[in-house]
DSSP file (Angstrom, degrees, kcal/mol; ACC not computed):
  #  RESIDUE AA STRUCTURE BP1 BP2  ACC     N-H-->O    O-->H-N    N-H-->O    O-->H-N    TCO  KAPPA ALPHA  PHI   PSI    X-CA   Y-CA   Z-CA
    1    1 A M              0   0    0      0, 0.0     2,-0.5     0, 0.0     0, 0.0   0.000 360.0 360.0 360.0 126.5    0.0    0.0    0.0
    2    2 A H        -     0   0    0      2,-0.0     2,-0.5     0, 0.0     0, 0.0  -0.833 360.0-158.4 -98.2 126.5    1.5    3.4   -1.0
    3    3 A M        -     0   0    0     -2,-0.5     0, 0.0     0, 0.0     0, 0.0  -0.884  10.7-137.6-106.8 133.5    0.7    6.3    1.2
    4    4 A N        -     0   0    0     -2,-0.5     3,-0.1     1,-0.1     2,-0.0  -0.684  26.0-116.9 -81.9 135.4    0.9    9.8   -0.1
    5    5 A P        -     0   0    0      0, 0.0     2,-0.4     0, 0.0    -1,-0.1  -0.373  38.4 -93.7 -67.4 154.4    2.5   12.3    2.3
    6    6 A V        -     0   0    0      4,-0.1     2,-0.2     3,-0.1    46,-0.0  -0.558  49.9-158.9 -68.6 123.0    0.3   15.1    3.5
    7    7 A N     >  -     0   0    0     -2,-0.4     4,-2.0     1,-0.1     5,-0.2  -0.548  30.9-100.6-102.7 172.4    1.0   18.0    1.2
    8    8 A D  H  > S+     0   0    0      1,-0.2     4,-2.2     2,-0.2     5,-0.2   0.836 120.2  56.3 -60.5 -35.3    0.3   21.7    1.7
    9    9 A T  H  > S+     0   0    0      2,-0.2     4,-2.9     1,-0.2    -1,-0.2   0.930 107.8  47.8 -63.8 -45.4   -2.9   21.6   -0.3
   10   10 A N  H  > S+     0   0    0      1,-0.2     4,-2.6     2,-0.2    -2,-0.2   0.908 111.9  49.5 -63.0 -40.2   -4.4   19.0    2.0
   11   11 A K  H  X S+     0   0    0     -4,-2.0     4,-2.3     2,-0.2    -1,-0.2   0.885 112.5  47.7 -65.5 -37.2   -3.4   20.8    5.1
   12   12 A K  H  X S+     0   0    0     -4,-2.2     4,-2.6    37,-0.2    -2,-0.2   0.929 112.3  49.0 -69.2 -44.9   -4.9   24.0    3.7
   13   13 A E  H  X S+     0   0    0     -4,-2.9     4,-2.3     2,-0.2    -2,-0.2   0.915 112.5  48.6 -58.4 -44.6   -8.2   22.2    2.8
   14   14 A F  H  X S+     0   0    0     -4,-2.6     4,-2.3    -5,-0.2    -2,-0.2   0.931 111.6  49.0 -60.7 -47.3   -8.3   20.6    6.2
   15   15 A G  H  X S+     0   0    0     -4,-2.3     4,-2.5     1,-0.2    -2,-0.2   0.885 110.2  51.4 -61.6 -40.5   -7.8   24.0    7.9
   16   16 A E  H  X S+     0   0    0     -4,-2.6     4,-2.6     2,-0.2    -1,-0.2   0.901 110.0  48.9 -65.0 -41.0  -10.5   25.6    5.8
   17   17 A K  H  X S+     0   0    0     -4,-2.3     4,-2.4    55,-0.2    -2,-0.2   0.891 110.9  51.0 -65.5 -37.1  -13.0   22.9    6.7
   18   18 A L  H  X S+     0   0    0     -4,-2.3     4,-2.9     2,-0.2    -2,-0.2   0.942 111.2  48.2 -62.1 -46.8  -12.1   23.3   10.3
   19   19 A R  H  X S+     0   0    0     -4,-2.5     4,-2.7     2,-0.2     5,-0.2   0.927 112.6  47.3 -58.7 -47.9  -12.6   27.0   10.1
   20   20 A K  H  X S+     0   0    0     -4,-2.6     4,-2.4     1,-0.2    -1,-0.2   0.916 113.6  48.4 -63.0 -43.3  -16.0   26.7    8.3
   21   21 A T  H  X S+     0   0    0     -4,-2.4     4,-1.5     2,-0.2    -2,-0.2   0.931 112.3  48.5 -62.1 -46.8  -17.2   24.1   10.8
   22   22 A R  H  <>S+     0   0    0     -4,-2.9     5,-2.3     1,-0.2     3,-0.2   0.917 112.8  47.4 -58.0 -47.4  -16.1   26.2   13.7
   23   23 A E  H ><5S+     0   0    0     -4,-2.7     3,-1.4     1,-0.2    -1,-0.2   0.873 107.6  56.2 -66.1 -37.6  -17.8   29.3   12.4
   24   24 A Q  H 3<5S+     0   0    0     -4,-2.4    -1,-0.2     1,-0.3    -2,-0.2   0.831 108.2  49.3 -62.1 -31.4  -21.0   27.4   11.6
   25   25 A K  T 3<5S-     0   0    0     -4,-1.5    -1,-0.3    -3,-0.2    -2,-0.2   0.459 116.0-118.0 -86.7  -1.0  -21.1   26.4   15.2
   26   26 A G  T < 5 +     0   0    0     -3,-1.4     2,-0.3     1,-0.2    -3,-0.2   0.792  66.0 141.2  70.8  28.7  -20.6   30.0   16.4
   27   27 A L      < -     0   0    0     -5,-2.3    -1,-0.2    -6,-0.1     2,-0.2  -0.717  45.4-135.2-104.6 154.2  -17.3   29.2   18.1
   28   28 A T     >  -     0   0    0     -2,-0.3     4,-2.0     1,-0.1     5,-0.2  -0.569  31.1-108.5 -94.1 165.8  -14.1   31.2   18.3
   29   29 A Q  H  > S+     0   0    0      1,-0.2     4,-2.8    -2,-0.2     5,-0.2   0.912 122.7  54.0 -58.2 -41.4  -10.6   29.7   17.8
   30   30 A A  H  > S+     0   0    0      1,-0.2     4,-2.5     2,-0.2    -1,-0.2   0.869 105.1  53.7 -61.4 -37.9  -10.1   30.2   21.5
   31   31 A D  H  > S+     0   0    0      2,-0.2     4,-2.2     1,-0.2    -1,-0.2   0.947 113.6  41.2 -61.6 -48.5  -13.3   28.3   22.3
   32   32 A V  H  X S+     0   0    0     -4,-2.0     4,-2.5     2,-0.2    -2,-0.2   0.930 115.0  51.3 -66.0 -45.7  -12.2   25.2   20.2
   33   33 A A  H  X>S+     0   0    0     -4,-2.8     5,-2.5     1,-0.2     4,-0.9   0.925 111.1  47.7 -59.2 -46.1   -8.6   25.4   21.5
   34   34 A K  H ><5S+     0   0    0     -4,-2.5     3,-0.7     1,-0.2    -1,-0.2   0.931 113.5  47.1 -60.2 -46.3   -9.7   25.5   25.1
   35   35 A S  H 3<5S+     0   0    0     -4,-2.2    -1,-0.2     1,-0.2    -2,-0.2   0.852 114.8  47.6 -63.0 -34.8  -12.1   22.6   24.6
   36   36 A A  H 3<5S-     0   0    0     -4,-2.5    -1,-0.2    -5,-0.2    -2,-0.2   0.558 112.0-120.3 -85.3  -7.8   -9.4   20.6   22.8
   37   37 A G  T <<5S+     0   0    0     -4,-0.9     2,-0.3    -3,-0.7    -3,-0.2   0.810  72.3 118.3  75.2  29.0   -6.8   21.3   25.4
   38   38 A I  S   <S-     0   0    0     -5,-2.5    -1,-0.3    -6,-0.2    -2,-0.1  -0.852  71.9 -88.4-126.0 163.3   -4.4   23.1   23.0
   39   39 A N     >  -     0   0    0     -2,-0.3     4,-2.3     1,-0.1     5,-0.2  -0.404  31.9-129.5 -67.4 141.1   -2.9   26.6   22.7
   40   40 A T  H  > S+     0   0    0      1,-0.2     4,-2.4     2,-0.2     5,-0.2   0.893 109.0  51.4 -61.8 -40.5   -5.1   29.1   20.7
   41   41 A N  H  > S+     0   0    0      2,-0.2     4,-2.0     1,-0.2    -1,-0.2   0.886 108.9  51.2 -65.2 -36.9   -2.1   30.1   18.5
   42   42 A Y  H  > S+     0   0    0      2,-0.2     4,-1.6     1,-0.2    -2,-0.2   0.917 110.4  48.7 -63.2 -44.6   -1.4   26.5   17.7
   43   43 A Y  H  X S+     0   0    0     -4,-2.3     4,-2.2     1,-0.2    -2,-0.2   0.904 107.9  54.3 -63.0 -40.0   -5.0   26.0   16.7
   44   44 A A  H  X S+     0   0    0     -4,-2.4     4,-1.8     1,-0.2    -1,-0.2   0.900 106.7  52.5 -61.2 -40.6   -4.9   29.1   14.5
   45   45 A C  H  <>S+     0   0    0     -4,-2.0     5,-2.8     1,-0.2     6,-0.5   0.865 106.8  53.3 -62.8 -35.5   -1.8   27.6   12.7
   46   46 A I  H ><5S+     0   0    0     -4,-1.6     3,-1.5     1,-0.2    -2,-0.2   0.933 107.8  49.6 -63.3 -46.5   -3.8   24.4   12.1
   47   47 A E  H 3<5S+     0   0    0     -4,-2.2    -1,-0.2     1,-0.3    -2,-0.2   0.837 109.2  52.7 -63.5 -31.7   -6.7   26.4   10.5
   48   48 A R  T 3<5S-     0   0    0     -4,-1.8    -1,-0.3    -5,-0.2    -2,-0.2   0.517 117.2-115.9 -79.9  -4.0   -4.1   28.1    8.3
   49   49 A G  T < 5S+     0   0    0     -3,-1.5   -37,-0.2    -4,-0.3    -3,-0.2   0.777  81.1 121.7  77.7  27.1   -2.8   24.8    7.2
   50   50 A E      < +     0   0    0     -5,-2.8     2,-0.4   -39,-0.1    -4,-0.2   0.497  57.9  68.2 -98.8  -6.2    0.7   25.3    8.7
   51   51 A I        -     0   0    0     -6,-0.5     2,-0.7    -5,-0.2    -2,-0.0  -0.913  64.5-145.2-123.1 142.0    0.7   22.3   11.0
   52   52 A N        -     0   0    0     -2,-0.4     2,-0.1   -46,-0.0    -6,-0.0  -0.927  36.7-145.8 -95.2 109.1    0.8   18.5   10.5
   53   53 A L        -     0   0    0     -2,-0.7     2,-0.2     1,-0.1     3,-0.0  -0.347   3.4-124.9 -81.4 157.3   -1.3   17.3   13.4
   54   54 A T     >  -     0   0    0      1,-0.1     4,-2.4    -2,-0.1     5,-0.2  -0.533  31.1-108.2 -86.1 164.0   -0.9   14.2   15.4
   55   55 A Y  H  > S+     0   0    0      1,-0.2     4,-2.7     2,-0.2     5,-0.2   0.910 119.9  55.8 -58.1 -41.3   -3.8   11.8   15.7
   56   56 A E  H  > S+     0   0    0      1,-0.2     4,-2.1     2,-0.2    -1,-0.2   0.897 108.4  46.3 -61.8 -42.3   -4.3   12.8   19.4
   57   57 A K  H  > S+     0   0    0      2,-0.2     4,-2.4     1,-0.2     5,-0.2   0.923 111.9  51.2 -66.8 -43.9   -4.7   16.5   18.4
   58   58 A L  H  X S+     0   0    0     -4,-2.4     4,-2.7     1,-0.2    -2,-0.2   0.926 110.4  49.8 -58.7 -44.7   -7.1   15.6   15.6
   59   59 A Q  H  X S+     0   0    0     -4,-2.7     4,-2.5     1,-0.2    -1,-0.2   0.916 110.5  49.2 -61.9 -43.2   -9.2   13.6   18.0
   60   60 A S  H  X S+     0   0    0     -4,-2.1     4,-1.9     2,-0.2    -1,-0.2   0.870 112.4  47.8 -67.2 -35.5   -9.3   16.4   20.6
   61   61 A I  H  X S+     0   0    0     -4,-2.4     4,-2.5     2,-0.2     5,-0.2   0.931 111.4  50.3 -67.9 -46.1  -10.4   18.9   18.0
   62   62 A V  H  X>S+     0   0    0     -4,-2.7     5,-1.9     1,-0.2     4,-0.8   0.923 112.6  46.9 -57.3 -44.8  -13.0   16.6   16.5
   63   63 A E  H  <5S+     0   0    0     -4,-2.5     3,-0.4     1,-0.2    -1,-0.2   0.887 110.3  53.2 -66.0 -38.3  -14.4   16.0   20.0
   64   64 A A  H  <5S+     0   0    0     -4,-1.9    -2,-0.2     1,-0.2    -1,-0.2   0.887 114.3  41.7 -62.7 -39.8  -14.3   19.8   20.8
   65   65 A L  H  <5S-     0   0    0     -4,-2.5    -1,-0.2    -5,-0.1    -2,-0.2   0.551 107.1-129.8 -84.7  -8.2  -16.3   20.5   17.7
   66   66 A K  T  <5 +     0   0    0     -4,-0.8     2,-0.2    -3,-0.4    -3,-0.2   0.953  66.9 118.3  57.0  53.3  -18.6   17.5   18.3
   67   67 A I      < -     0   0    0     -5,-1.9     2,-0.3    -6,-0.1    -1,-0.2  -0.806  68.3 -99.9-133.9 174.7  -18.2   16.2   14.7
   68   68 A K    >   -     0   0    0     -2,-0.2     3,-1.7     1,-0.1     4,-0.4  -0.755  29.7-122.0 -95.4 150.1  -16.8   13.1   13.0
   69   69 A S  G >> S+     0   0    0     -2,-0.3     4,-2.0     1,-0.3     3,-1.4   0.833 111.9  64.9 -60.2 -31.0  -13.3   13.2   11.5
   70   70 A S  G 34 S+     0   0    0      1,-0.3    -1,-0.3     2,-0.2     5,-0.0   0.705  90.6  67.4 -65.7 -17.7  -14.8   12.3    8.1
   71   71 A D  G <4 S+     0   0    0     -3,-1.7    -1,-0.3     1,-0.2    -2,-0.2   0.746 116.4  21.7 -70.8 -22.9  -16.7   15.7    8.2
   72   72 A I  T <4 S+     0   0    0     -3,-1.4   -55,-0.2    -4,-0.4    -2,-0.2   0.587  92.2 104.7-123.9 -14.1  -13.4   17.6    7.9
   73   73 A L     <  -     0   0    0     -4,-2.0   -63,-0.0     1,-0.1   -59,-0.0  -0.540  63.0-140.9 -74.5 134.0  -10.7   15.3    6.4
   74   74 A P              0   0    0      0, 0.0    -1,-0.1     0, 0.0    -4,-0.1   0.235 360.0 360.0 -81.3  16.2  -10.0   16.2    2.8
   75   75 A F              0   0    0    -65,-0.0    -5,-0.1    -5,-0.0    -2,-0.0   0.326 360.0 360.0-140.4 360.0   -9.7   12.6    1.6
């Protein structure tokens, strides 16, 4: 099985989906970051597509937004 590395486009698409989901729920970046147990600046970098997240961070963000990972993953 060949796995493609996460490229900048995927990270940007993921971040955009996160931002749209967060805004639809009426939450700020600080709200999501606090619920996910991460720093607000770190979360902002994720939304801008600058960070390659760990599974644990992804799980905490998905739980904070009360969504399924399939709702925001670009693949």
